[in-house]
C-alpha positions as CSV (number, residue, x, y, z in Angstrom):
1,M,-22.4,6.2,-15.4
2,A,-19.0,6.8,-17.6
3,T,-16.9,3.8,-17.4
4,T,-13.1,4.4,-17.6
5,L,-10.5,2.0,-19.0
6,G,-8.6,-0.7,-16.8
7,P,-10.5,-3.9,-15.4
8,L,-12.7,-2.3,-12.5
9,G,-13.8,0.3,-15.0
10,G,-17.8,0.2,-14.2
11,L,-17.1,0.2,-10.5
12,R,-17.8,3.1,-8.5
13,V,-16.4,3.9,-5.0
14,I,-17.5,6.0,-2.3
15,E,-14.5,6.6,0.0
16,L,-14.9,7.8,3.4
17,G,-12.1,8.7,5.8
18,S,-8.7,9.9,5.7
19,F,-4.5,9.2,6.3
20,I,-3.5,6.5,4.4
21,A,-4.8,3.1,5.0
22,G,-8.3,3.8,3.3
23,P,-7.4,6.4,1.0
24,F,-4.1,4.1,-0.3
25,A,-7.0,1.1,-1.3
26,G,-9.0,3.7,-2.7
27,Q,-6.1,5.0,-4.8
28,L,-5.1,1.7,-6.0
29,L,-9.0,0.8,-6.7
30,G,-8.9,4.0,-8.9
31,D,-5.8,2.7,-10.2
32,Y,-7.5,0.0,-11.9
33,G,-10.2,1.8,-13.4
34,A,-13.0,2.3,-10.8
35,E,-14.6,5.6,-10.2
36,V,-13.6,6.5,-6.8
37,V,-15.5,9.5,-5.2
38,K,-13.6,10.5,-2.3
39,I,-15.6,12.3,0.5
40,E,-13.7,15.1,2.4
41,A,-14.8,17.8,5.2
42,P,-15.2,20.9,3.9
43,G,-12.7,23.9,4.7
44,S,-10.2,21.2,5.9
45,G,-10.1,18.3,3.5
46,D,-8.2,15.0,4.2
47,S,-5.1,15.7,6.5
48,M,-3.1,14.2,3.4
49,R,-3.3,17.3,1.7
50,R,-0.9,18.5,4.0
51,W,1.3,15.5,5.0
52,G,5.0,15.3,4.7
53,I,6.9,17.5,2.5
54,T,4.8,20.2,1.0
55,V,5.1,22.7,-1.7
56,E,2.5,25.8,-1.7
57,G,1.2,24.1,1.4
58,E,0.1,21.1,-0.4
59,S,1.7,17.5,0.2
60,L,4.2,16.0,-2.6
61,W,2.0,13.0,-1.6
62,W,-1.5,14.1,-2.5
63,P,-1.4,14.1,-6.3
64,S,-0.6,10.5,-5.7
65,I,-2.8,9.1,-2.6
66,A,-5.5,11.2,-4.6
67,R,-5.1,10.5,-8.3
68,N,-8.1,9.7,-10.0
69,K,-10.3,10.2,-7.3
70,K,-13.2,13.0,-7.6
71,S,-13.5,15.3,-4.4
72,V,-16.8,16.0,-2.9
73,A,-17.0,18.2,0.3
74,I,-19.4,17.1,2.3
75,D,-20.4,17.6,6.4
76,L,-21.0,14.3,7.7
77,R,-21.4,16.1,10.9
78,Q,-24.8,17.3,9.6
79,P,-28.0,15.3,9.1
80,E,-28.1,17.0,5.5
81,G,-24.8,15.6,4.8
82,R,-25.4,12.3,5.9
83,E,-28.9,12.1,3.7
84,L,-26.5,13.0,0.7
85,I,-24.1,9.8,1.3
86,R,-27.2,7.6,1.4
87,K,-28.1,9.0,-1.8
88,L,-24.6,8.7,-3.2
89,V,-24.5,5.0,-1.6
90,A,-27.8,4.3,-3.8
91,E,-25.7,4.7,-6.9
92,A,-22.6,3.2,-5.3
93,D,-20.6,-0.6,-5.7
94,I,-18.7,-0.1,-2.9
95,V,-18.2,2.0,0.2
96,L,-14.7,2.1,1.8
97,E,-13.9,3.7,5.2
98,N,-11.5,4.2,7.8
99,F,-13.4,5.6,10.8
100,R,-13.0,4.2,14.5
101,P,-15.5,1.3,14.6
102,G,-18.8,2.8,15.8
103,T,-18.9,6.2,13.9
104,L,-20.6,5.0,11.1
105,A,-23.5,3.5,13.3
106,K,-23.6,6.5,14.9
107,W,-24.4,8.5,12.0
108,G,-26.8,5.9,10.6
109,L,-24.6,5.0,7.9
110,D,-23.5,1.2,9.4
111,Y,-24.1,-2.0,6.8
112,P,-27.5,-2.5,7.9
113,A,-28.7,1.5,7.0
114,L,-26.6,1.1,3.8
115,S,-27.6,-2.3,2.7
116,A,-31.6,-1.4,3.2
117,I,-30.8,1.4,0.7
118,N,-28.7,-0.8,-1.7
119,P,-28.3,-4.6,-1.1
120,K,-25.8,-4.7,-3.2
121,I,-23.3,-2.4,-1.4
122,I,-20.0,-3.7,-0.1
123,L,-18.9,-1.8,3.1
124,V,-15.2,-2.2,3.6
125,H,-13.6,-1.3,6.7
126,V,-10.2,-0.9,7.4
127,S,-9.3,-0.3,11.5
128,G,-6.6,-0.9,14.0
129,F,-8.2,-3.9,15.5
130,G,-11.3,-5.1,13.4
131,Q,-14.8,-4.3,14.4
132,D,-15.2,-6.9,17.0
133,G,-13.4,-7.6,19.7
134,P,-12.2,-6.4,23.1
135,R,-10.1,-3.6,21.4
136,A,-12.4,-2.8,18.6
137,T,-13.1,0.6,19.5
138,D,-9.5,1.8,20.5
139,A,-7.9,4.2,18.5
140,G,-5.5,2.4,16.0
141,F,-2.4,3.8,13.9
142,G,-0.6,2.0,11.6
143,S,2.5,2.0,13.8
144,V,0.3,0.2,16.9
145,G,-0.5,-2.5,14.1
146,E,3.1,-3.0,13.4
147,A,3.8,-3.6,16.7
148,M,0.9,-5.9,17.3
149,G,1.3,-7.5,14.1
150,G,4.9,-8.5,15.0
151,I,7.1,-7.1,12.3
152,R,8.5,-4.2,14.7
153,H,10.0,-7.6,16.7
154,T,11.9,-8.6,14.2
155,T,12.7,-5.8,12.4
156,G,16.4,-3.9,12.9
157,N,19.6,-4.8,14.6
158,P,19.2,-7.6,17.4
159,E,21.6,-5.0,19.5
160,L,19.2,-2.4,19.2
161,P,15.5,-1.7,20.0
162,P,13.1,-2.5,17.4
163,T,12.8,-0.2,14.4
164,R,10.3,0.6,11.4
165,T,11.0,0.1,8.2
166,G,11.1,4.1,6.9
167,I,7.7,4.0,5.5
168,S,4.3,3.6,6.7
169,L,4.0,-0.1,6.2
170,G,1.1,-1.0,8.5
171,D,-1.2,1.2,6.7
172,S,-0.4,0.2,3.5
173,L,-0.3,-3.5,4.0
174,A,-4.2,-3.1,5.4
175,A,-4.9,-1.2,2.4
176,L,-3.5,-4.1,0.0
177,F,-5.8,-6.6,2.2
178,A,-8.5,-4.0,1.7
179,V,-8.5,-4.0,-2.3
180,I,-7.9,-7.7,-1.6
181,G,-11.4,-8.3,0.0
182,T,-13.2,-5.9,-1.6
183,L,-12.3,-8.0,-5.4
184,A,-13.0,-11.3,-3.5
185,A,-16.3,-10.1,-2.4
186,V,-17.3,-8.0,-6.0
187,H,-16.8,-11.6,-7.2
188,E,-18.9,-13.3,-4.8
189,R,-21.8,-10.7,-5.6
190,S,-21.5,-11.7,-9.1
191,V,-23.0,-14.9,-8.0
192,S,-25.1,-14.0,-4.7
193,G,-26.6,-10.4,-6.5
194,R,-25.6,-9.6,-2.5
195,G,-23.6,-7.1,-0.8
196,Q,-21.5,-7.7,2.4
197,E,-18.9,-6.1,4.5
198,V,-15.1,-6.5,4.3
199,D,-13.4,-6.3,8.1
200,V,-9.6,-5.3,7.5
201,A,-7.7,-4.7,10.7
202,I,-4.4,-3.3,10.5
203,Y,-2.6,-5.4,13.0
204,E,-4.2,-8.1,11.4
205,A,-2.9,-7.2,7.8
206,V,0.6,-7.0,9.2
207,A,0.4,-10.4,11.4
208,A,-0.5,-11.9,7.9
209,L,3.2,-11.6,6.7
210,M,4.7,-13.0,9.8
211,E,5.6,-16.1,8.0
212,S,5.9,-19.6,10.6
213,T,6.6,-17.4,13.6
214,M,4.2,-18.7,15.8
215,A,4.6,-22.2,14.9
216,D,8.1,-21.8,15.2
217,H,7.7,-20.7,18.8
218,E,4.9,-23.1,20.0
219,I,6.0,-26.1,18.1
220,G,9.8,-25.3,17.3
221,G,10.8,-23.6,20.4
222,V,12.7,-20.5,18.7
223,T,11.0,-17.2,19.1
224,R,12.5,-15.0,16.2
225,G,13.9,-11.5,16.7
226,R,15.6,-9.3,15.1
227,T,18.4,-10.3,13.0
228,G,19.8,-7.3,11.2
229,S,20.4,-7.8,7.2
230,V,20.0,-11.6,7.2
231,L,17.5,-14.3,8.3
232,P,18.2,-17.1,10.2
233,R,19.9,-19.7,8.6
234,V,19.4,-18.2,4.8
235,A,22.7,-17.9,3.1
236,P,24.1,-16.3,1.1
237,S,21.8,-13.3,1.2
238,N,23.0,-10.0,2.5
239,V,24.1,-6.6,1.4
240,Y,28.3,-6.6,0.6
241,P,30.6,-3.6,0.3
242,T,31.9,-2.8,-3.1
243,S,35.3,-0.6,-3.5
244,D,33.3,2.4,-4.7
245,G,30.8,2.3,-1.6
246,A,27.6,1.5,-3.0
247,E,26.0,-1.6,-1.6
248,V,24.8,-4.4,-3.4
249,L,22.5,-7.3,-2.2
250,I,23.5,-10.8,-3.5
251,A,20.7,-13.7,-3.1
252,A,22.4,-16.7,-3.7
253,N,20.7,-19.1,-1.0
254,A,19.2,-21.7,-3.2
255,D,22.3,-24.5,-4.0
256,N,22.5,-24.2,-7.2
257,V,22.6,-20.4,-7.6
258,F,25.2,-20.7,-4.8
259,R,27.1,-23.0,-6.8
260,R,27.2,-20.5,-9.8
261,L,28.1,-17.6,-7.2
262,C,31.1,-19.6,-6.3
263,T,32.1,-19.8,-10.3
264,A,31.7,-16.3,-10.5
265,M,34.2,-15.8,-7.5
266,G,36.8,-18.3,-9.0
267,R,36.2,-20.2,-5.6
268,T,34.5,-23.3,-7.0
269,E,35.9,-25.7,-4.2
270,L,33.1,-23.8,-1.8
271,A,30.6,-25.4,-3.8
272,D,31.7,-28.9,-2.5
273,D,33.1,-27.9,1.1
274,P,31.0,-29.6,3.6
275,R,30.2,-26.3,5.5
276,F,28.7,-24.8,2.2
277,A,27.5,-27.3,-0.1
278,E,24.0,-27.5,1.1
279,H,21.6,-25.2,2.2
280,G,21.3,-26.3,6.1
281,P,25.3,-26.3,6.9
282,R,25.4,-23.0,4.7
283,G,23.1,-21.6,7.0
284,E,25.0,-22.8,10.2
285,N,28.0,-20.9,8.8
286,M,26.6,-18.0,7.3
287,A,29.1,-15.5,9.2
288,E,31.8,-17.4,7.8
289,I,30.5,-17.6,4.0
290,D,29.2,-13.8,4.3
291,A,32.8,-12.6,5.3
292,L,34.1,-15.0,2.0
293,I,31.8,-12.9,-0.6
294,S,32.6,-9.5,1.3
295,E,36.7,-10.0,0.8
296,W,35.5,-10.6,-2.5
297,T,33.1,-8.0,-3.8
298,A,35.1,-5.4,-2.0
299,T,37.7,-5.7,-4.4
300,M,35.1,-4.8,-7.1
301,T,33.0,-1.7,-8.3
302,S,29.1,-1.7,-7.9
303,D,28.9,-1.9,-11.9
304,L,31.8,-4.7,-12.4
305,L,29.9,-6.7,-9.5
306,L,26.7,-6.3,-10.7
307,K,27.6,-7.5,-14.6
308,T,29.5,-10.5,-13.2
309,M,26.4,-11.4,-11.1
310,E,24.1,-10.8,-14.3
311,D,26.6,-13.2,-16.2
312,N,26.4,-15.9,-13.8
313,G,22.8,-15.9,-13.4
314,V,23.4,-15.0,-9.8
315,P,20.4,-12.6,-8.2
316,A,21.6,-9.3,-6.9
317,G,21.1,-5.6,-7.0
318,R,22.3,-2.0,-5.9
319,I,20.5,-0.9,-2.8
320,Y,18.1,1.9,-4.4
321,T,17.2,5.4,-2.9
322,A,14.9,7.4,-4.3
323,P,17.4,9.1,-6.9
324,D,18.6,5.5,-8.4
325,M,14.9,4.6,-8.9
326,L,13.9,7.9,-10.7
327,A,17.2,7.4,-13.3
328,D,16.9,3.5,-13.7
329,P,16.1,2.7,-17.4
330,H,14.2,-0.7,-15.9
331,Y,11.6,1.4,-13.9
332,A,11.1,3.8,-16.8
333,A,11.0,0.8,-19.3
334,R,7.8,-0.3,-17.3
335,N,6.2,3.0,-16.7
336,M,7.2,3.1,-12.9
337,V,7.6,6.8,-12.7
338,V,4.8,8.5,-13.5
339,R,4.8,12.4,-13.2
340,L,1.3,14.1,-12.0
341,V,1.3,17.8,-12.6
342,N,-0.3,19.3,-9.6
343,Q,-2.1,22.6,-9.6
344,F,0.9,24.6,-9.1
345,G,2.5,23.3,-12.1
346,V,5.0,21.0,-10.3
347,A,5.4,17.8,-11.8
348,V,5.3,15.7,-9.1
349,P,7.2,12.0,-9.6
350,A,5.0,9.0,-8.5
351,T,5.0,5.3,-8.9
352,G,3.2,3.6,-11.8
353,V,0.4,1.3,-11.9
354,V,1.2,-1.8,-10.2
355,P,0.2,-4.9,-11.5
356,K,0.6,-4.4,-15.6
357,F,-2.3,-6.0,-17.2
358,S,-1.9,-7.1,-20.9
359,R,-5.5,-6.1,-22.0
360,S,-7.4,-3.9,-19.8
361,R,-4.5,-1.2,-19.0
362,P,-5.9,1.8,-16.7
363,E,-5.4,5.3,-18.3
364,T,-2.7,7.7,-16.9
365,P,-3.2,8.3,-13.0
366,V,-4.8,12.0,-12.8
367,P,-3.3,14.0,-10.0
368,G,-5.5,14.1,-6.8
369,P,-8.1,16.8,-6.9
370,G,-8.8,20.4,-5.4
371,L,-10.9,20.2,-2.7
372,G,-14.7,19.8,-3.4
373,E,-13.5,20.2,-7.1
374,H,-16.4,17.6,-8.0
375,T,-19.0,18.4,-5.6
376,R,-21.3,19.9,-7.6
377,E,-21.0,17.1,-10.8
378,I,-21.5,14.4,-8.6
379,L,-24.5,15.7,-6.8
380,A,-26.1,16.8,-9.7
381,E,-25.1,13.3,-11.6
382,L,-25.9,11.1,-8.4
383,A,-28.1,12.8,-6.0
384,G,-30.4,14.7,-8.4
385,I,-29.4,18.1,-6.7
386,D,-30.7,21.2,-8.8
387,D,-29.2,24.7,-8.5
388,S,-31.4,25.8,-5.8
389,R,-30.8,22.7,-3.6
390,W,-27.2,23.2,-3.9
391,A,-27.2,26.9,-3.2
392,D,-29.2,26.0,0.1
393,L,-26.5,23.3,0.8
394,Q,-23.6,25.7,0.5
395,S,-25.2,28.3,2.2
396,A,-25.6,25.9,5.2
397,G,-22.2,24.6,5.2
398,V,-23.5,21.1,4.2
399,A,-21.4,20.7,0.8
400,T,-19.0,23.2,-0.6
401,G,-17.6,23.2,-4.1
402,V,-15.5,24.9,-7.0
403,E,-17.3,26.6,-9.1
C-alpha cells in the first residue's frame, strides 16, 4: 500500500459508524498519516454530511471531520456488504466503530470474527457506556456522557441549571481517548504480534477529566459544583473587563506570578498583604482580589492590558471568537487555520493538525470526499473486485461509487 507522510504512515484504518465520536477519532488518525477508509451507507452516507450550517446542502464541518479519508459506500445490512468488510479487514490494521454494542456481533463482525480473519487487527469501540455493564446496550449520546461524567454539574453559573460548553465535548473527549488507546494497542502489537479490542465509553472519557472531585467528596466532604468563571480557591484566575469592552483572562494564581501582577498594577503592597500573599489566603479572599484587579483593568484598553501583562510575564489572553482565531497572527504562524476547498469550490476554514511534529510532518489535509468517491478504487485494490463483480454489486445496491 502507498504510505503518506506523518508518523502513522503505513497504517490502514477501516472506519465504521457516523456522527462525531468515531469519525473525529478517524480524522485525527488521518491527520497523523494513517490511511482511513470510511464506510458509509449508499445513498445517505454519514449524517455529518448534512450536520449544522450547510452550503449547497453540504455541512461546513464535513470537509474537516472527513478530511484525509476515502469514502467507500457499502450496505452493511446486506450479507454481501458484510463480506466485503471482511475482505477489507484482512488488509487493515485497525477497525474503528461507534455502533451500539451488540451491532457488530449481530452482523458477524465482532472481534472474535475479525481476529479470525486477521489476528493483528485492533478493534476500537466508541460507545455511550462501554461494551459491558448494565447500561452497555443503552443508546448513549455525548450530552448524556457529559451529564454522567460529571462535567455538566460543574459547568455554568451556580444560580442556574447546568449548562454545556457549546461544543460536542463528550464526543470529542471520547475520540481523543480512542486515538490514545489505538496508539497504545499498536505499540503493544509491535511486542506481542497480536491485536486486541479498545473499549472507550463516552461517560468514562468525561469522568477521566474530573480531577479530584470524587476524592473531594468522599474524603474531603466537599461536593464540587458550578462556580461560574473561576475555580474555588484558585485566584486570581478570571475574566476581567477593559475600557473597550473586551474580555481578558488573566491567570496569576501562582505566588510569583501574582507578585509580578501586583508590580504591573503599581500595587506592590498587595503582594505582601497577608490576605493575598500566598495561594491559600488569596483563594479565601478571591472576590476581593478580583474586584481590585477589575477596577484596574477597566481603565485600560485590551491591547494595552495585554501588552502590560506580556511585559511583566503574566499569562493573559483575550477571550476569542471565531473571527479572532481567523485573524490571529499566532494561529497563522503555527498553521492552525487551513482552508479546505470543498466540491463546490468553497474554501472552508478548519483547524490545523495538532500536535506539531518536527520530522514526520503530515501532508496538508485533503477535504472530506464525496459519497462513494473511493469505493471502486478500494474494492479493487483490497478486495480483488473485478469489473464484472463490481457491476453485480452496484446493481444489487450492495456498493455504490462515483465513476
